[in-house]
Backbone bond lengths (Angstrom), bond angles and torsions (degrees), N, CA, C in turn:
res aa  C-N    CA-C-N  psi(-1)  N-CA   C-N-CA  omega(-1)  CA-C   N-CA-C  phi
1 A - - - 1.526 - - 1.505 109.73 -
2 V 1.426 116.37 -33.60 1.504 124.46 -178.52 1.505 105.64 -60.97
3 V 1.254 112.62 -52.72 1.629 124.01 -176.57 1.557 107.62 -59.53
4 S 1.356 117.85 -45.51 1.540 115.14 178.40 1.525 110.60 -69.09
5 T 1.340 117.78 -35.06 1.454 118.67 -178.35 1.679 106.46 -65.14
6 Q 1.298 110.77 -41.18 1.442 116.43 -173.40 1.514 110.06 -72.04
7 S 1.300 122.34 -31.35 1.410 124.70 -176.49 1.692 105.01 -80.89
8 T 1.359 114.59 -34.77 1.385 120.16 172.35 1.565 107.23 -57.90
9 G 1.249 120.69 -54.16 1.407 122.82 179.91 1.465 114.87 -58.77
10 V 1.296 118.43 -37.85 1.427 120.68 177.49 1.523 113.21 -68.00
11 K 1.305 114.22 -37.32 1.536 122.22 173.38 1.539 108.02 -60.56
12 I 1.289 118.90 -48.63 1.391 124.83 -179.37 1.448 110.45 -57.99
13 L 1.298 119.59 -46.61 1.567 122.56 -179.08 1.577 104.74 -69.90
14 Q 1.211 125.30 -40.68 1.363 128.32 176.60 1.637 111.12 -52.84
15 D 1.330 110.82 -56.61 1.398 118.03 173.09 1.475 119.29 -53.56
16 Y 1.315 115.52 -40.00 1.439 123.66 179.61 1.610 105.72 -66.42
17 K 1.189 117.95 -43.81 1.384 121.83 -168.83 1.577 102.84 -72.39
18 L 1.326 118.40 -37.81 1.417 121.81 178.13 1.630 110.16 -63.20
19 Q 1.333 114.33 -37.35 1.531 116.31 174.10 1.339 114.02 -66.14
20 V 1.326 116.77 -39.39 1.531 116.31 -178.68 1.378 112.39 -70.06
21 N 1.472 120.54 -36.40 1.433 122.82 173.16 1.491 111.65 -63.89
22 L 1.291 121.76 -37.58 1.433 125.27 -177.93 1.579 106.73 -69.90
23 N 1.321 116.04 -39.05 1.520 114.62 179.97 1.437 108.85 -71.23
24 E 1.291 122.90 -37.64 1.535 121.15 179.17 1.597 107.24 -64.86
25 G 1.293 116.69 -36.30 1.518 113.99 -177.70 1.531 108.64 -73.72
26 Y 1.287 117.60 -34.42 1.575 118.80 176.16 1.416 108.05 -64.76
27 K 1.278 119.06 -39.05 1.556 121.45 179.89 1.368 111.32 -65.70
28 R 1.314 121.31 -41.57 1.470 123.82 175.96 1.524 115.77 -59.92
29 V 1.428 111.22 -42.56 1.481 120.32 179.32 1.562 110.07 -66.39
30 F 1.442 113.16 -44.42 1.470 116.67 178.18 1.523 114.84 -62.00
31 V 1.285 115.11 -38.88 1.566 121.86 179.24 1.538 106.21 -63.59
32 N 1.339 115.35 -53.94 1.507 119.66 -176.14 1.587 109.54 -60.35
33 D 1.441 118.19 -43.58 1.400 118.41 175.44 1.494 112.68 -58.41
34 T 1.296 116.19 -41.29 1.547 121.47 -171.94 1.521 105.14 -69.06
35 V 1.348 119.93 -38.97 1.443 120.17 179.13 1.410 109.68 -67.12
36 T 1.291 116.86 -49.15 1.629 121.50 -176.01 1.495 105.08 -59.87
37 L 1.274 120.85 -50.04 1.495 119.81 -178.81 1.489 113.56 -64.91
38 G 1.267 120.78 -31.23 1.461 123.53 175.86 1.582 110.45 -66.24
39 K 1.368 112.96 -42.46 1.450 113.88 176.35 1.434 113.24 -63.87
40 Q 1.340 117.91 -39.02 1.588 121.93 -177.78 1.558 105.75 -69.20
41 M 1.268 122.53 -34.06 1.420 128.84 178.67 1.580 107.46 -66.25
42 R 1.326 118.34 -49.96 1.337 115.81 179.19 1.508 116.21 -68.55
43 A 1.320 114.35 -34.65 1.559 115.34 174.51 1.453 109.24 -65.61
44 M 1.338 120.58 -38.05 1.521 121.32 179.22 1.512 111.44 -61.39
45 A 1.401 113.29 -41.45 1.513 120.81 -176.77 1.493 113.19 -64.67
46 R 1.410 116.46 -25.70 1.384 122.57 -171.16 1.617 105.59 -84.36
47 R 1.369 116.20 -18.18 1.493 111.05 -172.10 1.544 110.43 -80.51
48 G 1.207 115.34 146.63 1.524 122.97 177.29 1.518 113.74 -80.43
49 T 1.190 120.68 157.62 1.417 122.74 172.66 1.521 111.20 -118.51
50 H 1.323 118.50 125.80 1.468 123.21 -176.43 1.502 108.24 -82.66
51 V 1.313 117.11 130.22 1.354 129.89 178.36 1.437 115.28 -119.57
52 D 1.299 127.24 111.99 1.572 126.20 177.75 1.389 110.99 -131.18
53 E 1.337 118.42 -164.03 1.423 125.00 -175.11 1.556 116.97 -62.36
54 A 1.387 111.91 -22.94 1.325 120.11 -169.86 1.690 107.70 -93.46
55 T 1.277 112.20 -12.55 1.581 117.33 174.26 1.469 113.09 -70.44
56 V 1.333 117.16 127.22 1.374 115.34 -174.12 1.639 100.74 -125.54
57 C 1.339 108.78 160.45 1.433 125.10 -179.64 1.508 108.34 -66.28
58 Q 1.208 121.18 124.52 1.524 124.70 -177.59 1.601 114.66 -63.49
59 L 1.235 119.32 -12.99 1.513 126.67 -171.95 1.744 101.20 -107.88
60 C 1.263 114.13 -69.03 1.379 116.15 -173.45 1.547 117.81 -81.85
61 R 1.310 116.69 -11.67 1.420 127.35 174.58 1.517 107.99 68.45
62 N 1.320 124.28 12.46 1.472 119.87 -178.99 1.603 102.52 -93.83
63 P 1.388 116.38 159.27 1.421 121.54 179.28 1.526 110.59 -62.38
64 L 1.306 113.83 141.11 1.490 116.60 172.49 1.514 116.26 -68.45
65 I 1.339 115.77 -33.66 1.422 121.31 179.84 1.407 108.09 -110.16
66 Q 1.364 120.74 122.92 1.430 130.42 178.16 1.617 106.44 -86.98
67 E 1.103 120.94 152.56 1.485 125.48 -177.58 1.524 115.65 -59.17
68 Q 1.436 114.33 -29.98 1.419 123.13 -178.98 1.636 111.99 -83.76
69 E 1.353 111.55 -17.19 1.511 116.23 -175.56 1.436 108.82 -83.77
70 A 1.254 119.34 138.70 1.404 126.34 -179.90 1.579 110.17 -97.33
71 F 1.299 115.09 -25.66 1.379 118.83 177.73 1.593 109.33 -150.06
72 L 1.411 110.05 165.64 1.371 115.28 179.56 1.554 113.15 -82.72
73 S 1.315 122.68 137.56 1.369 123.19 -174.11 1.705 107.24 -122.69
74 D 1.314 114.70 -52.30 1.382 117.48 -171.96 1.489 110.35 -116.73
75 V 1.461 118.58 60.13 1.530 123.60 -174.68 1.459 103.77 -132.94
76 T 1.358 113.14 144.09 1.482 122.12 177.00 1.549 100.21 -121.92
77 V 1.391 113.56 130.63 1.452 121.53 168.12 1.467 110.89 -117.01
78 F 1.355 122.23 126.63 1.341 121.93 -178.28 1.507 108.02 -93.56
79 F 1.405 112.72 166.26 1.576 115.31 178.99 1.444 113.07 -59.17
80 C 1.304 122.66 -29.77 1.433 128.24 173.44 1.490 113.40 -60.11
81 G 1.301 117.38 -21.07 1.523 120.43 -176.64 1.499 117.12 102.87
82 H 1.394 115.40 -15.48 1.431 112.00 179.36 1.515 110.17 -76.96
83 A 1.280 110.67 147.17 1.512 118.33 -177.38 1.470 112.50 -128.42
84 Y 1.312 116.71 145.72 1.406 127.09 -174.50 1.494 114.93 -135.07
85 H 1.244 120.05 153.48 1.491 126.54 170.36 1.629 106.36 -75.16
86 N 1.184 121.89 138.94 1.406 126.20 179.22 1.516 113.95 -90.61
87 T 1.320 108.38 54.85 1.583 114.98 -176.23 1.461 105.35 -117.37
88 D 1.411 114.79 172.88 1.429 122.58 178.96 1.494 112.74 -68.39
89 T 1.353 115.82 -28.30 1.456 118.71 -179.56 1.504 115.45 -85.05
90 C 1.388 113.78 -9.74 1.441 114.34 -175.77 1.636 109.75 -114.45
91 L 1.343 112.10 -83.09 1.365 120.56 -177.00 1.586 120.13 -76.35
92 K 1.338 113.39 -30.26 1.368 122.04 -179.34 1.478 117.71 45.87
93 G 1.406 123.07 35.70 1.480 125.99 173.15 1.511 107.00 77.77
94 R 1.292 122.79 13.36 1.591 121.11 -178.91 1.510 103.38 -67.99
95 E 1.322 112.75 149.30 1.444 120.63 173.29 1.458 115.14 -98.09
96 F 1.351 119.35 -5.34 1.387 124.82 -172.12 1.661 109.29 -121.50
97 C 1.241 116.50 152.98 1.493 119.80 179.59 1.577 103.04 -71.31
98 V 1.335 111.75 122.39 1.372 121.42 173.29 1.558 113.54 -62.66
99 S 1.308 119.54 -40.59 1.473 120.30 177.71 1.588 109.76 -65.68
100 C 1.301 113.34 -44.15 1.553 111.01 -176.96 1.475 114.40 -66.59
101 V 1.392 112.68 -39.02 1.453 116.83 -178.85 1.623 111.15 -66.34
102 K 1.307 119.34 -28.03 1.391 119.88 175.56 1.395 114.97 -71.32
103 S 1.355 117.54 -29.45 1.601 120.00 -174.85 1.483 105.48 -92.80
């Protein structure tokens, strides 16, 4: 009975040590992934998005730049590259890309 209890205790300690090692490994992977994804997100946020006469609003499908306009005034371009007119019929003050939220 003593040998059985001792081997059971050893098995429990080995299992506990395995769980601790797995948790430490998961933590390292999680931290590394978080750092990598953070770097990718910052790099993506630094990129510019080109808008020209061919760029259309993702909702109304009308060009963002009209021929008579020299600059953009009521346009929102998200990091994903989707662009919208800032009007009540298109973006309506949304803070997220409508096209990306739908998919």
